[in-house]
N, C-alpha and C positions, 0 to 999 in steps of 0.2 A: 594303562591296562591294554594288553595286546588283543587283537582280534581272535587269535588262537585260544586265549584264555576265556574270552567271552563265549566263543563257539563251543568250547568244552562244557561250559556251564549251561549252555542252552540244550545240549544233547540230553535226551531223556527227561527233560523238564516238563514236557507236555505243552511248552510254550507259555508257561505261567511265570510272569515276571517276578513275583515274590519268591518263587523257588530259585530262579536264576540269581536274584539279589542275595539270597542266603548263601548260595554257593560262592558268590564273589565277595561276601562279607561287606556289602554296601546296601544303601537304602534302595527301595523300589524305584524312586525317581532317578537315582544315579545309574542303576542297572538299565533302565529304559533309555537314559541319555547315551550310555555307552553303546547300546544296540543301535540306536538311531543314527549314530555318527558314521556308520559304514554300511555300504551296500551289501558287503559280504555277511555282516552280522544280521542285518535285516532279512536277508535271504535265508540264513540259517534259522532264524526265528519262524519265518513263514513256512519253511520246510518242516520244522518240528510240529507246528500247529496242523499242517496237512497230514502228517503221520498220525497224530492222535485222532484226527477225524477218520482216517482210514481204519484205525484200530476200532473205533466206535462203530463204524459201519459194518466191519467184520463181525463184531459181537452181536449187532442187531440181526444180521443175516443168519448167524448161527442160531440165535434165539428163535427166529421165524422157522428155520428148518426143524427145530425141536418142537414146533407146534404152538408157539406163543402167539395166539390170535390178537392180543392187544398190540404187540409190536407190529404184526402184519397190518392191522388196521391203521396204525400211525403211519407206517410207510406208505400205504396206499393213499392216505389223506394228504401226504406231503409230496412224495415223488410220483404218485399215480394220478395226480390231478388231470394231466393231459388225456388220460384214458377214461375220465369221467368219475373217478373216485374222489369225491369232494364232500366235506361236511358243510360247506357254505352253499347257500342257495343263490344262484345267479338270477338277477332280475334285470330285464331289459326295459329301461324306462322309456324307450322310444315307442313302445307299444301301449303305454299307459294312457288312458283317455280321461279327460276331465269329468268329474261326476256331474250328473244332471241336478243342478241346484234348484230347479223349479219344483221338485217334489218335497222340499223342506219348508216348514212353516217359518214365518218371520222370527218367532221366538227361537227356533232351532238355529237359524242363520246367525242371530245375535250371539247365541251361546258359542257357536263355532268361531265367530269373529273374535270373541273374548279369549277363547282358548288359544287361538292363533296369536293374538296380541301378547298374551302371557309367555307363550313359547318363544317369541322373538326377543323378549326383553330379558 
């Protein structure tokens, strides 16, 4: 199988190996093997996958421009993290102080120890 034939099968496939395999009339594993044997075909596959990501980003931005707030929220939660848009709560454990155990009764301390023991096993 020539690199040119493989590259033609990659074009417009979205980088999906099963689509490429069907175009080449081979199994998924054989198509993957053909692609991995050449830097030229590996690069063609990487380029195809980047193109599909670009297309998806374009659709996402178009959706946001049309007012889709769910897409906007997702974009902010992923690409906007550095600006403070994040669904996760960041906790700095360096500022956490050990609890004052003197205010617990002996029975409460035994219960906490038992819970801790169960949690570790």
